[in-house]
PAKOLBA-50498 format. One line per field, with one value per residue (C-alpha): residue number from 1; residue in three letters; x, y, z. Coordinates in nm, 4 decimals, always signed. Layout:
resi	c(NUM / ...)
resn	c(Ala / ...)
c1	c(X / ...)
c2	c(Y / ...)
c3	c(Z / ...)
END
This chain:
resi	c(1 / 2 / 3 / 4 / 5 / 6 / 7 / 8 / 9 / 10 / 11 / 12 / 13 / 14 / 15 / 16 / 17 / 18 / 19 / 20 / 21 / 22 / 23 / 24 / 25 / 26 / 27 / 28 / 29 / 30 / 31 / 32 / 33 / 34 / 35 / 36 / 37 / 38 / 39 / 40 / 41 / 42 / 43 / 44 / 45 / 46 / 47 / 48 / 49 / 50 / 51 / 52 / 53 / 54 / 55 / 56 / 57 / 58 / 59 / 60 / 61 / 62 / 63 / 64 / 65 / 66 / 67 / 68 / 69 / 70 / 71 / 72 / 73 / 74 / 75 / 76 / 77 / 78 / 79 / 80 / 81 / 82 / 83 / 84 / 85 / 86 / 87 / 88 / 89 / 90 / 91 / 92 / 93 / 94 / 95 / 96 / 97 / 98 / 99 / 100 / 101 / 102 / 103 / 104 / 105 / 106 / 107 / 108 / 109 / 110 / 111 / 112 / 113 / 114 / 115 / 116 / 117 / 118 / 119 / 120 / 121 / 122 / 123 / 124 / 125 / 126 / 127 / 128 / 129 / 130 / 131 / 132 / 133 / 134 / 135 / 136 / 137 / 138 / 139 / 140 / 141 / 142 / 143 / 144 / 145 / 146 / 147 / 148 / 149 / 150 / 151 / 152 / 153 / 154 / 155 / 156 / 157 / 158 / 159 / 160 / 161 / 162 / 163 / 164 / 165 / 166 / 167 / 168 / 169 / 170 / 171 / 172 / 173 / 174 / 175 / 176 / 177 / 178 / 179 / 180 / 181 / 182 / 183 / 184 / 185 / 186 / 187 / 188 / 189 / 190 / 191 / 192 / 193 / 194 / 195 / 196 / 197 / 198 / 199 / 200 / 201 / 202 / 203 / 204 / 205 / 206 / 207 / 208 / 209 / 210 / 211 / 212 / 213 / 214 / 215 / 216 / 217 / 218 / 219 / 220 / 221 / 222 / 223 / 224 / 225 / 226 / 227 / 228 / 229 / 230 / 231 / 232 / 233 / 234 / 235 / 236 / 237 / 238 / 239 / 240 / 241 / 242 / 243 / 244 / 245 / 246 / 247 / 248 / 249 / 250 / 251 / 252 / 253 / 254 / 255 / 256 / 257 / 258 / 259 / 260 / 261 / 262 / 263 / 264 / 265 / 266 / 267 / 268 / 269 / 270 / 271 / 272 / 273 / 274 / 275 / 276 / 277 / 278 / 279 / 280 / 281 / 282 / 283 / 284 / 285 / 286 / 287 / 288 / 289 / 290 / 291 / 292 / 293 / 294 / 295 / 296 / 297 / 298 / 299 / 300 / 301 / 302 / 303 / 304 / 305 / 306 / 307 / 308 / 309 / 310 / 311 / 312 / 313 / 314 / 315 / 316 / 317 / 318 / 319 / 320 / 321 / 322 / 323 / 324 / 325 / 326 / 327 / 328 / 329 / 330 / 331 / 332 / 333 / 334 / 335 / 336 / 337 / 338 / 339 / 340 / 341 / 342 / 343 / 344 / 345 / 346 / 347 / 348 / 349 / 350 / 351 / 352 / 353 / 354 / 355 / 356 / 357 / 358 / 359 / 360 / 361 / 362 / 363 / 364 / 365 / 366 / 367 / 368 / 369 / 370 / 371 / 372 / 373 / 374 / 375 / 376 / 377 / 378 / 379 / 380 / 381 / 382 / 383 / 384 / 385 / 386 / 387 / 388 / 389 / 390 / 391 / 392 / 393 / 394 / 395 / 396 / 397 / 398 / 399 / 400 / 401 / 402 / 403 / 404 / 405 / 406 / 407 / 408 / 409 / 410 / 411 / 412 / 413 / 414 / 415 / 416 / 417 / 418 / 419 / 420 / 421 / 422 / 423 / 424 / 425 / 426 / 427 / 428 / 429 / 430 / 431 / 432 / 433)
resn	c(Met / Gly / Arg / Gly / Tyr / Leu / Val / Glu / Asp / Ala / Val / Glu / Lys / Tyr / Leu / Ser / Glu / Leu / Cys / Thr / Gln / His / Ala / Val / Pro / Val / Thr / Gly / Leu / Leu / Ile / Gly / Gln / Ser / Ser / Thr / Gln / Arg / Asp / Phe / Val / Ile / Met / Ala / Thr / Arg / Thr / Pro / Gln / Arg / Glu / Glu / Ser / Pro / Ser / Lys / Gln / Glu / Thr / Ser / Pro / Asp / Lys / Glu / Trp / Val / Thr / Glu / His / Ala / Arg / Gln / Val / Ser / Arg / Met / Leu / Pro / Gly / Gly / Leu / Ser / Val / Leu / Gly / Val / Phe / Ile / Ile / Thr / Glu / Asn / Asp / Gly / Lys / Asp / Thr / Gln / Thr / Ala / Leu / Arg / Gln / Leu / Val / Phe / Ala / Val / Glu / Asn / Leu / Ile / Ser / Ser / Glu / Arg / Leu / Trp / Ser / Pro / Ala / Asp / Asp / Asp / Val / Thr / Asp / Cys / Val / Thr / Leu / His / Ile / Asn / Pro / Lys / Thr / Arg / Lys / Thr / Val / Cys / Arg / Thr / Phe / Asp / Val / Lys / Asp / Pro / Lys / Cys / Met / Ala / Lys / Pro / Ala / Asp / Trp / Lys / Tyr / Gln / Ser / Gly / Val / Cys / Ser / Ser / Trp / Ser / Met / Leu / Ser / Cys / Cys / Leu / Asn / Val / Asp / Met / Leu / Val / Pro / Leu / Pro / Asp / Asn / Arg / Ala / Val / Thr / Glu / Asp / Met / Glu / Thr / Cys / Leu / Lys / Asp / Gly / Leu / Lys / Ile / Trp / Ala / Asp / Lys / Ile / Cys / Ser / Gly / Val / Cys / Leu / Ile / Asp / Gly / Lys / Lys / Leu / Pro / Glu / Asp / Thr / Glu / Leu / Thr / Thr / Gly / Gln / Lys / Arg / Asn / Met / Arg / Gln / Ile / Phe / Thr / Thr / Gln / Leu / Leu / Ile / Thr / Gln / Asn / Glu / Gln / Arg / Ser / Thr / Lys / Asp / Val / Ile / Gln / Ser / Cys / Gly / Gly / Ser / Val / Ser / Val / Arg / Gly / Thr / Val / His / Ala / Arg / Ala / Tyr / Leu / His / Asn / Asn / Lys / Pro / Arg / Ala / Lys / Leu / Ala / Glu / Lys / Leu / Leu / Lys / Arg / Asp / Val / Val / Ser / Thr / Val / Ala / Thr / Arg / Val / Gln / Met / Leu / Leu / Glu / Glu / Leu / Leu / Thr / Ser / Glu / Val / Glu / Ser / Lys / Ser / Lys / Asp / Gly / Trp / Ser / Thr / Glu / Gln / Leu / Cys / Leu / Pro / Arg / Arg / Val / Phe / Cys / Leu / Leu / Lys / Gly / Ala / Gly / Ser / Leu / Cys / Val / Cys / Asp / Tyr / Gln / Phe / Asn / Asp / Glu / Gly / Pro / Gly / Glu / Val / Thr / Asp / Arg / Leu / Lys / Glu / Met / Leu / Asp / Ile / Asp / Ala / Ala / Glu / Glu / Asp / Leu / Asp / Thr / Arg / Gln / Glu / Leu / Asn / Ala / Glu / Met / Val / Ala / His / Val / Val / Glu / Thr / Glu / Ser / Ser / Val / Pro / Val / Asp / Ser / Leu / Pro / Glu / Pro / Lys / Lys / Ser / Asn / Tyr / Ala / Gly / Ala / Ala / Ile / Ala / Ala / Ala / Ala / Ala / Val / Leu / Ala / Ala / Ala / Ala / Ser / Met / Leu / Tyr / Leu / Ser / Glu / Ala)
c1	c(+2.4000 / +2.1275 / +1.8468 / +1.8969 / +1.7963 / +1.7313 / +1.7524 / +1.6741 / +1.9550 / +1.7728 / +1.8511 / +2.2218 / +2.2356 / +2.0466 / +2.2703 / +2.5855 / +2.4430 / +2.3683 / +2.7522 / +2.8540 / +2.5976 / +2.4992 / +2.7210 / +2.7665 / +2.6127 / +2.2966 / +2.0180 / +1.7194 / +1.4826 / +1.4515 / +1.1003 / +1.0245 / +0.8472 / +0.9531 / +0.8732 / +0.9628 / +1.2634 / +1.3949 / +1.3233 / +1.2926 / +1.4062 / +1.2435 / +1.3473 / +1.5303 / +1.4888 / +1.6783 / +1.5736 / +1.4665 / +1.6664 / +1.5638 / +1.5386 / +1.7930 / +2.1361 / +2.4248 / +2.6191 / +2.3249 / +2.3329 / +2.4563 / +2.6852 / +2.5041 / +2.1324 / +1.8502 / +1.6487 / +1.2965 / +1.3363 / +1.4337 / +1.1235 / +0.8333 / +0.9831 / +0.9363 / +0.5886 / +0.4891 / +0.6415 / +0.4536 / +0.1512 / +0.1970 / +0.2853 / -0.0017 / -0.0652 / +0.2483 / +0.4927 / +0.6541 / +0.9766 / +1.1918 / +1.4881 / +1.7180 / +2.0665 / +2.3475 / +2.6128 / +2.9062 / +3.2638 / +3.2405 / +3.2947 / +3.3241 / +3.0924 / +2.9105 / +2.7259 / +2.6067 / +2.4956 / +2.3037 / +2.1565 / +2.0163 / +1.8530 / +1.6843 / +1.5843 / +1.4102 / +1.2420 / +1.1224 / +0.9091 / +0.7860 / +0.6300 / +0.5144 / +0.3730 / +0.1841 / -0.0251 / -0.1299 / -0.4693 / -0.4253 / -0.2743 / +0.0496 / +0.0094 / +0.2221 / +0.4027 / +0.5073 / +0.8937 / +1.0108 / +1.3685 / +1.4346 / +1.7501 / +2.0331 / +2.2708 / +2.6061 / +2.7774 / +3.1156 / +3.1056 / +3.4808 / +3.5660 / +3.1672 / +3.2386 / +2.8608 / +2.8028 / +2.4160 / +2.2790 / +1.9546 / +1.7754 / +1.4721 / +1.2089 / +1.0263 / +1.3448 / +1.5075 / +1.7885 / +1.8622 / +2.2315 / +2.2952 / +2.2907 / +2.4973 / +2.2601 / +2.3222 / +2.2969 / +2.2479 / +2.1376 / +1.9743 / +1.7790 / +1.4108 / +1.3441 / +0.9651 / +0.9099 / +0.6640 / +0.5036 / +0.1338 / -0.1220 / -0.4513 / -0.7174 / -1.0507 / -1.3206 / -1.4900 / -1.7874 / -1.7087 / -2.0078 / -1.9387 / -2.0350 / -1.8511 / -2.0216 / -1.8482 / -1.7695 / -2.0070 / -1.7026 / -1.6508 / -1.4170 / -1.1810 / -1.0191 / -0.8118 / -1.1336 / -1.2175 / -0.9176 / -0.9412 / -1.3055 / -1.2066 / -0.9231 / -1.1202 / -1.3932 / -1.1515 / -1.0183 / -1.3651 / -1.3988 / -1.0845 / -1.1143 / -1.4169 / -1.2398 / -0.9553 / -1.2196 / -1.3912 / -1.4072 / -1.1581 / -1.2813 / -0.9752 / -1.1154 / -1.4729 / -1.3419 / -1.2527 / -0.9176 / -0.7470 / -0.4597 / -0.2091 / -0.3249 / +0.0175 / -0.1349 / +0.1324 / +0.1935 / +0.3790 / +0.4424 / +0.2366 / +0.4932 / +0.7188 / +0.4312 / +0.2481 / -0.1005 / -0.3821 / -0.6341 / -0.9836 / -1.0889 / -1.3793 / -1.4195 / -1.7629 / -1.7777 / -2.0167 / -2.2731 / -2.2259 / -2.3959 / -2.6692 / -2.5147 / -2.6756 / -2.8162 / -2.5298 / -2.2904 / -2.5109 / -2.5840 / -2.3474 / -2.3326 / -2.2328 / -2.2565 / -2.2465 / -2.0759 / -1.8491 / -1.9856 / -1.7396 / -1.8716 / -1.7638 / -1.5786 / -1.2318 / -0.9873 / -0.6896 / -0.4148 / -0.1316 / +0.1482 / +0.2907 / +0.6287 / +0.6957 / +0.8161 / +0.5274 / +0.2793 / +0.0216 / -0.3825 / -0.3331 / -0.0487 / -0.2480 / -0.5566 / -0.3493 / -0.2237 / -0.5272 / -0.7107 / -0.4289 / -0.4078 / -0.7839 / -0.7689 / -0.4678 / -0.6120 / -0.9081 / -0.7430 / -0.4635 / -0.7402 / -0.9333 / -0.6026 / -0.4840 / -0.8108 / -0.8066 / -0.4711 / -0.6335 / -0.9281 / -0.7119 / -0.5007 / -0.7895 / -0.9708 / -0.6301 / -0.7349 / -1.0777 / -1.1381 / -1.4362 / -1.6547 / -1.8474 / -1.7868 / -1.8118 / -2.0247 / -2.2145 / -1.9712 / -1.9375 / -1.5953 / -1.4309 / -1.1491 / -0.8826 / -0.8839 / -0.6044 / -0.3798 / -0.1677 / +0.2133 / +0.4049 / +0.7531 / +0.9917 / +1.2399 / +1.0104 / +0.7974 / +0.4429 / +0.4827 / +0.2999 / +0.3124 / +0.0511 / -0.0704 / -0.3673 / -0.5301 / -0.7573 / -1.0245 / -0.8563 / -0.5132 / -0.3975 / -0.1763 / +0.1249 / +0.1139 / +0.0927 / +0.4125 / +0.6051 / +0.4990 / +0.6259 / +0.9443 / +1.0071 / +0.9188 / +1.0005 / +1.2532 / +1.0447 / +1.0865 / +0.6966 / +0.5073 / +0.1490 / +0.0717 / +0.2234 / -0.0622 / -0.3133 / -0.6165 / -0.8776 / -0.9483 / -1.1095 / -1.2958 / -1.3491 / -1.6362 / -1.9312 / -2.0739 / -2.4137 / -2.6452 / -2.6417 / -2.7203 / -2.7071 / -2.9302 / -2.7922 / -2.9339 / -2.7127 / -2.7461 / -2.7300 / -2.7833 / -2.5280 / -2.7065 / -2.9889 / -2.6957 / -2.7320 / -2.5911 / -2.5268 / -2.7918 / -2.9246 / -2.7781 / -2.5606 / -2.2648 / -2.1669 / -1.8940 / -1.8888 / -1.7986 / -1.9969 / -1.8456 / -2.1227 / -2.0963 / -1.7380 / -1.7492 / -1.9812 / -1.7586 / -1.4354 / -1.6179 / -1.7216 / -1.5022 / -1.4877 / -1.6647 / -1.6451 / -1.9542 / -1.9279 / -2.2580 / -2.3380 / -2.5928)
c2	c(-0.1358 / -0.0245 / -0.1861 / -0.5449 / -0.6651 / -1.0351 / -1.0476 / -1.3243 / -1.4858 / -1.4134 / -1.0214 / -1.1168 / -1.2699 / -1.0245 / -0.7281 / -0.9317 / -0.9668 / -0.5806 / -0.5473 / -0.7410 / -0.6862 / -0.3120 / +0.0092 / +0.1887 / +0.3705 / +0.1586 / +0.2425 / +0.0698 / -0.0024 / -0.2293 / -0.4183 / -0.6060 / -0.5577 / -0.3790 / -0.5060 / -0.3492 / -0.5813 / -0.6140 / -0.5842 / -0.8341 / -0.7493 / -1.0158 / -0.8323 / -0.5553 / -0.3880 / -0.1539 / +0.1801 / +0.1680 / +0.3329 / +0.6553 / +0.6681 / +0.9236 / +0.8765 / +0.7689 / +1.1254 / +1.2802 / +1.0529 / +1.1665 / +0.9838 / +1.1062 / +0.9429 / +1.1242 / +1.1754 / +1.2771 / +0.9400 / +0.7353 / +0.8682 / +0.8393 / +0.4725 / +0.4132 / +0.5381 / +0.3206 / +0.0227 / +0.1008 / +0.0682 / -0.2741 / -0.4070 / -0.5907 / -0.5176 / -0.6117 / -0.5087 / -0.1750 / +0.0357 / -0.0105 / +0.2016 / +0.2487 / +0.1159 / +0.1963 / +0.0352 / +0.2768 / +0.2606 / +0.6040 / +0.5545 / +0.9083 / +1.0961 / +1.2501 / +0.8980 / +0.8900 / +1.2350 / +1.1195 / +0.7946 / +1.0232 / +1.2507 / +0.9657 / +0.7833 / +1.0983 / +1.2229 / +0.8631 / +0.8254 / +1.1736 / +1.0983 / +0.7372 / +0.9110 / +1.1657 / +0.9298 / +0.7527 / +0.7882 / +0.6768 / +0.8272 / +0.6748 / +0.4654 / +0.5115 / +0.1698 / +0.2130 / +0.2055 / +0.5365 / +0.3728 / +0.3386 / +0.1614 / +0.2738 / +0.0611 / +0.1106 / -0.1357 / -0.1025 / -0.3306 / -0.4092 / -0.4913 / -0.5840 / -0.3909 / -0.2862 / -0.0099 / -0.0605 / +0.2547 / +0.3642 / +0.7168 / +0.8178 / +0.9861 / +1.1676 / +1.3587 / +1.5670 / +1.6324 / +1.2691 / +1.1376 / +0.8155 / +0.4830 / +0.2035 / -0.1344 / -0.5124 / -0.6340 / -1.0214 / -1.2626 / -1.5582 / -1.8517 / -1.8456 / -1.5515 / -1.5320 / -1.8918 / -1.9570 / -1.6251 / -1.6159 / -1.4436 / -1.3055 / -1.2234 / -1.0658 / -0.9676 / -0.6398 / -0.4476 / -0.0966 / +0.1334 / +0.5347 / +0.8409 / +1.1541 / +1.4994 / +1.7227 / +2.0935 / +2.3521 / +2.4445 / +2.1298 / +2.2932 / +2.3034 / +1.9657 / +2.0042 / +2.0786 / +1.7140 / +1.5435 / +1.7335 / +1.6017 / +1.2693 / +1.2529 / +1.3989 / +1.1836 / +0.8625 / +1.0063 / +0.9964 / +0.6175 / +0.5298 / +0.6472 / +0.4116 / +0.1324 / +0.1788 / +0.2088 / -0.0837 / -0.4368 / -0.7132 / -1.0647 / -1.3338 / -1.6505 / -1.5316 / -1.4271 / -1.0807 / -1.1640 / -0.9613 / -0.7062 / -0.9075 / -1.2417 / -1.4303 / -1.5581 / -1.8505 / -2.0475 / -2.3668 / -2.6146 / -2.3413 / -2.0866 / -2.2194 / -2.3039 / -2.0808 / -2.0103 / -1.8197 / -1.6881 / -1.5462 / -1.2337 / -1.0133 / -0.6338 / -0.4758 / -0.1503 / +0.0303 / +0.3233 / +0.6857 / +0.8397 / +1.0817 / +1.4135 / +1.7958 / +1.9240 / +2.1599 / +1.9117 / +1.7125 / +1.9904 / +2.0570 / +2.2516 / +2.0300 / +2.0150 / +1.6031 / +1.3099 / +0.9969 / +0.6689 / +0.3816 / +0.0415 / -0.2932 / -0.5907 / -0.5927 / -0.8392 / -0.7596 / -0.9243 / -0.8592 / -1.0971 / -1.1305 / -1.2336 / -1.5287 / -1.3854 / -1.3738 / -1.1476 / -1.0150 / -0.9818 / -0.6096 / -0.6137 / -0.8309 / -0.6257 / -0.2827 / -0.4359 / -0.5853 / -0.2588 / -0.0428 / -0.3121 / -0.2346 / +0.1510 / +0.1359 / -0.0689 / +0.1199 / +0.4582 / +0.3496 / +0.2418 / +0.5851 / +0.7842 / +0.5454 / +0.6445 / +0.9995 / +1.0195 / +0.9151 / +1.1345 / +1.4273 / +1.3514 / +1.3054 / +1.6418 / +1.8038 / +1.6803 / +1.7492 / +2.0941 / +2.1366 / +1.9411 / +2.1945 / +2.0469 / +1.7008 / +1.4813 / +1.1342 / +0.8584 / +0.5174 / +0.3803 / +0.0658 / +0.0669 / -0.1634 / -0.4958 / -0.6385 / -0.9307 / -1.0894 / -1.2600 / -1.4858 / -1.3559 / -1.6062 / -1.6984 / -1.5402 / -1.8613 / -1.7813 / -1.4049 / -1.2133 / -0.8617 / -0.6967 / -0.4780 / -0.3416 / -0.4467 / -0.2088 / -0.3851 / -0.2846 / -0.4327 / -0.7806 / -1.0121 / -0.9014 / -0.5404 / -0.6645 / -0.8687 / -0.5882 / -0.3647 / -0.6123 / -0.6268 / -0.2699 / -0.1910 / -0.4640 / -0.6321 / -0.9433 / -1.2160 / -1.2971 / -1.5300 / -1.4704 / -1.8130 / -1.6926 / -1.4360 / -1.4826 / -1.3105 / -1.5152 / -1.2766 / -1.0103 / -1.0438 / -0.8113 / -0.5561 / -0.5458 / -0.2025 / -0.1644 / +0.1561 / +0.3625 / +0.7475 / +0.9043 / +1.2504 / +1.5595 / +1.8498 / +2.2078 / +2.1109 / +1.7440 / +1.6264 / +1.3803 / +1.1364 / +1.1010 / +0.9757 / +0.5886 / +0.3973 / -0.0065 / -0.2381 / -0.1588 / -0.3516 / -0.3058 / -0.3431 / -0.3283 / -0.5074 / -0.8395 / -1.1157 / -1.4480 / -1.7575 / -1.8977 / -1.6091 / -1.5996 / -1.7098 / -1.3941 / -1.1731 / -1.2813 / -1.2618 / -0.8787 / -0.5719 / -0.2393 / +0.0472 / +0.4208 / +0.6361 / +0.9870 / +1.1619 / +1.5189 / +1.7191)
c3	c(+1.9480 / +1.7062 / +1.5694 / +1.4299 / +1.0751 / +0.9629 / +0.5873 / +0.3775 / +0.1920 / -0.1104 / -0.0982 / -0.0369 / -0.3592 / -0.5178 / -0.3982 / -0.5219 / -0.8774 / -0.8720 / -0.7798 / -1.0786 / -1.3381 / -1.3414 / -1.3550 / -1.0447 / -0.8566 / -0.7856 / -0.5718 / -0.4548 / -0.1764 / +0.0909 / +0.1663 / +0.4783 / +0.8069 / +1.1326 / +1.4718 / +1.8412 / +1.8797 / +1.5165 / +1.1491 / +0.9007 / +0.5144 / +0.2633 / -0.0525 / -0.2567 / -0.5747 / -0.7793 / -0.8753 / -1.2612 / -1.5172 / -1.6724 / -2.0419 / -2.1226 / -2.2781 / -2.0866 / -2.0989 / -1.9156 / -1.6284 / -1.3321 / -1.0524 / -0.7576 / -0.6703 / -0.8516 / -0.5325 / -0.7237 / -0.9330 / -0.6407 / -0.4250 / -0.6901 / -0.7425 / -0.3403 / -0.4044 / -0.6886 / -0.5152 / -0.1544 / -0.3691 / -0.4929 / -0.0945 / +0.0994 / +0.4672 / +0.6738 / +0.4116 / +0.3535 / +0.2260 / +0.5286 / +0.3411 / +0.0643 / -0.0589 / -0.2526 / -0.4213 / -0.5123 / -0.4775 / -0.3193 / +0.0517 / +0.1189 / +0.3603 / +0.0836 / +0.0200 / +0.3718 / +0.3048 / -0.0171 / +0.1911 / +0.4624 / +0.2048 / +0.0421 / +0.2961 / +0.4484 / +0.1102 / +0.0542 / +0.4038 / +0.3479 / +0.0223 / +0.1082 / +0.4415 / +0.2656 / +0.1228 / +0.4179 / +0.5365 / +0.8972 / +1.1860 / +1.3198 / +1.6356 / +1.9224 / +1.8740 / +1.5045 / +1.4476 / +1.3163 / +1.2206 / +0.8737 / +0.7217 / +0.4768 / +0.3244 / +0.1541 / -0.0321 / -0.1739 / -0.5250 / -0.4718 / -0.1594 / -0.0606 / +0.2393 / +0.3817 / +0.6053 / +0.7617 / +0.9596 / +1.0746 / +1.1046 / +1.2905 / +1.0023 / +1.2601 / +1.3814 / +1.1122 / +1.3260 / +1.4319 / +1.4039 / +1.2068 / +1.4297 / +1.3326 / +1.2959 / +1.2813 / +0.9203 / +0.9409 / +0.6345 / +0.7015 / +0.5284 / +0.5627 / +0.7289 / +0.6317 / +0.5209 / +0.8555 / +0.8226 / +0.8855 / +0.6453 / +0.7316 / +0.4721 / +0.4489 / +0.1599 / +0.2601 / +0.0990 / +0.0546 / -0.0401 / +0.0359 / -0.1353 / -0.1495 / -0.2126 / -0.4718 / -0.4703 / -0.6424 / -0.9018 / -1.0511 / -1.3160 / -1.0681 / -1.0788 / -0.7590 / -0.5535 / -0.6208 / -0.5503 / -0.1827 / -0.1278 / -0.2702 / -0.0132 / +0.2809 / +0.1945 / +0.1957 / +0.5175 / +0.6984 / +0.5464 / +0.6813 / +1.0219 / +1.0478 / +0.9400 / +1.1675 / +1.4722 / +1.3686 / +1.5336 / +1.4034 / +1.4215 / +1.3764 / +1.3062 / +1.4069 / +1.7220 / +1.9176 / +2.0760 / +2.3442 / +2.2051 / +2.3912 / +2.2083 / +2.0763 / +1.7273 / +1.7226 / +2.0089 / +2.1012 / +1.7843 / +1.5742 / +1.6118 / +1.3072 / +1.1063 / +0.8577 / +0.9374 / +0.7544 / +0.9072 / +0.8037 / +0.9125 / +0.9378 / +0.9769 / +1.1511 / +1.0905 / +1.2968 / +1.1609 / +1.2697 / +1.5301 / +1.4761 / +1.4288 / +1.4157 / +1.1333 / +1.0789 / +1.0142 / +0.7952 / +0.5312 / +0.2889 / -0.0688 / -0.3263 / -0.7188 / -0.7459 / -0.6041 / -0.6307 / -0.5417 / -0.4639 / -0.4553 / -0.4604 / -0.2710 / -0.1886 / -0.0712 / +0.1720 / +0.3511 / +0.5773 / +0.6660 / +1.0222 / +1.1485 / +1.3541 / +1.6398 / +1.8964 / +1.6944 / +1.8673 / +1.7626 / +1.8221 / +1.5175 / +1.3154 / +1.3292 / +1.2495 / +0.9738 / +0.7746 / +0.8682 / +0.6908 / +0.4020 / +0.3706 / +0.3403 / +0.1565 / -0.1333 / -0.1660 / -0.1667 / -0.4221 / -0.6906 / -0.6205 / -0.6755 / -0.9766 / -1.1504 / -1.0131 / -1.1807 / -1.5105 / -1.4850 / -1.4598 / -1.7379 / -1.9700 / -1.7946 / -1.9720 / -2.3275 / -2.2911 / -2.2059 / -2.4016 / -2.1377 / -1.9308 / -1.5779 / -1.4591 / -1.6397 / -1.5422 / -1.5648 / -1.4830 / -1.4236 / -1.2977 / -1.0406 / -1.1307 / -0.9527 / -0.7193 / -0.8841 / -0.6577 / -0.7533 / -0.5425 / -0.4076 / -0.5308 / -0.2540 / +0.0308 / +0.1442 / +0.0619 / +0.0701 / -0.2228 / -0.3752 / -0.5534 / -0.8839 / -0.9912 / -1.3064 / -1.5202 / -1.7354 / -2.0654 / -1.9592 / -2.0340 / -1.7861 / -1.9620 / -1.8455 / -1.5146 / -1.5547 / -1.6949 / -1.4432 / -1.1714 / -1.3460 / -1.3837 / -1.0158 / -0.8165 / -1.0981 / -1.0607 / -1.3686 / -1.3156 / -1.5860 / -1.6652 / -1.4736 / -1.1769 / -1.1391 / -0.8949 / -1.0111 / -0.8521 / -0.5793 / -0.7452 / -1.0970 / -1.3211 / -1.2392 / -1.4883 / -1.5975 / -1.4584 / -1.4726 / -1.1939 / -1.1397 / -0.8085 / -0.8246 / -0.6121 / -0.5293 / -0.4470 / -0.0738 / +0.0034 / +0.3825 / +0.4445 / +0.6112 / +0.3360 / +0.0931 / +0.0406 / +0.3015 / +0.2952 / +0.3991 / +0.7599 / +1.0145 / +1.3634 / +1.1438 / +0.7900 / +0.5891 / +0.7431 / +0.5085 / +0.5631 / +0.4788 / +0.3039 / +0.0610 / -0.0043 / -0.3589 / -0.4316 / -0.2307 / -0.4241 / -0.7573 / -0.6974 / -0.7720 / -0.6911 / -0.8955 / -0.9240 / -1.0020 / -1.0960 / -1.0865 / -1.2052 / -1.0199)
END
């Protein structure tokens, strides 16, 4: 027997509605959390339809369209939730359907993993699931593929619906101060160089986060500590965490001097959170999921803003290189996932956007009918624009760049300052040499 999947019964209702309300074939994503023993599926969402005439629609899945949808959805999932696989609803029970599912699940994983800034862990689950439903017979075929092995064969999996799969999942939350500065290349006219430098700079910062010390409710717990024990195992718990980031050790001169033509400063405070299944979760898993959410939420915002900048760069070619600009990164907004206990999904709202645009994206990407009052905008408030210019020279010692306030650890969230931290949001500054 292969892997087992415990599936929220709300997913069964959703898939049944797709079988009756939509023209087949219908493709979509399966969302949940993996563990060493079994996986938990808490949500399914169909692939949005392309704006094209029915005559141009194909009967086979659009791999490029499905994978891009998966990339966008992955950005909207907090720590502990991920795209576990894909589903298809079609009357075609032939081999070509299974072949299409295999291609989809590998393409989805390849694209999502290309945006991750952390290194895979030895205990990461690499099996992804495919689900085929015949809308007439309601026959369901569930299989898994090891996406790290391109030559792997499909394995059968157990697909079981159950009520309250995630009703008692625990949540970890953290506020973290971010203060990083990334040097830009001399040739600022080459936009691709800026994107590469930003990703490299974020990767260095991500490594610091992943190697930092995580305190859960003020304590550094041994990795194998079970977070939910005794009567609390079936109760939802909320843990407050702190991330303590050590400063880099002194490096040699040749490692700290580099030529650059400007810099990008990313500053602010972010709210991170992660959800944990209730099947004896360990402190090691909690720490891993929370750190990955910290990295993902910062990298996602920078990438979103960079995509906007790259678009505007094409429209304003008259500019000679990069000018000094002050830009606000979008703030994180949460939305309760109905039928999934207290779990939330998230979106990122720019300053010039209203709540209606957030609810529209939730509908388009996750097929969630959310009202404006369902949005939780309290965790991060809009950033205020402040004057800030970083002067750089052609050769900048990296160690001379501004650092967070000096201490043995940087980025610790103090309970007494929680309101102040929650009121801050991220900002990104582009500085010209």
